[in-house]
C-alpha positions in Angstrom: 105.0 157.1 75.9 104.4 153.6 77.4 102.3 151.1 75.5 100.1 148.9 77.5 99.9 145.2 76.8 96.4 145.8 75.4 97.7 148.4 72.9 100.5 146.0 71.7 97.9 143.2 71.4 95.6 145.5 69.4 98.5 146.5 67.0 99.5 142.8 66.6 95.9 141.9 65.7 95.7 144.7 63.2 98.9 143.6 61.5 97.7 140.1 61.2 94.3 141.4 59.8 96.1 143.5 57.2 98.3 140.6 56.2 95.2 138.4 55.7 93.1 141.0 54.0 95.8 142.0 51.6 96.9 138.3 51.0 100.4 139.3 52.0 101.1 136.1 53.8 99.5 132.7 54.5 99.0 132.3 58.2 98.6 128.8 59.4 98.9 129.4 63.1 97.5 132.8 63.9 98.1 132.5 67.6 101.8 131.8 67.1 102.1 134.7 64.6 100.3 137.0 67.0 102.6 136.0 69.9 105.7 136.6 67.7 104.4 140.0 66.6 103.6 141.0 70.2 107.0 140.0 71.3 108.8 142.0 68.6 106.6 145.1 69.2 107.2 144.8 72.9 111.0 144.6 72.4 111.0 147.5 70.0 108.9 149.6 72.3 111.2 148.8 75.3 114.3 149.6 73.3 112.8 153.0 72.4 111.8 153.7 76.0 115.4 153.0 77.1 116.7 155.3 74.4 114.3 158.0 75.6 115.5 157.6 79.2 119.2 157.9 78.2 118.5 160.9 76.0 116.5 162.8 78.6 119.2 162.2 81.2 121.8 163.4 78.8 119.9 166.6 78.1 119.3 167.1 81.8 123.0 166.7 82.6 124.1 169.6 80.3 125.8 172.4 82.1 123.0 174.8 81.4 119.3 174.2 81.7 117.4 173.5 78.4 113.7 173.9 78.9 111.7 170.8 78.0 109.6 171.4 74.9 111.7 174.3 73.7 113.0 174.3 70.1 116.6 173.7 71.4 115.4 170.8 73.5 113.6 169.2 70.6 116.7 169.6 68.4 119.0 168.1 71.0 116.5 165.3 71.7 116.4 164.3 68.0 120.2 164.6 67.7 120.8 162.4 70.8 118.2 159.9 69.8 119.9 159.5 66.4 123.3 159.1 68.1 122.0 156.6 70.6 120.3 154.5 67.9 123.5 154.4 65.9 125.4 153.5 69.0 122.9 150.6 69.7 122.5 149.9 66.0 118.7 149.7 66.1 
């Protein structure tokens, strides 16, 4: 799933709102904090998208066809995602 810039912005605003409402942090420069959160969310989302691409290619390259959405495909997907995250240390 690809997040739009608007979706990332919405999530960043919600995070700042919760921090302020719950008195979790004192935010002096909201614009700077929002930009930092957007940047981090964007990087995390991009990293997950890259992992997804690698894993899908790996499953597709298996010697036998594994139907997308099948139980076996789901198990392989989770296994390979875990392996790729460990490999990338994310």
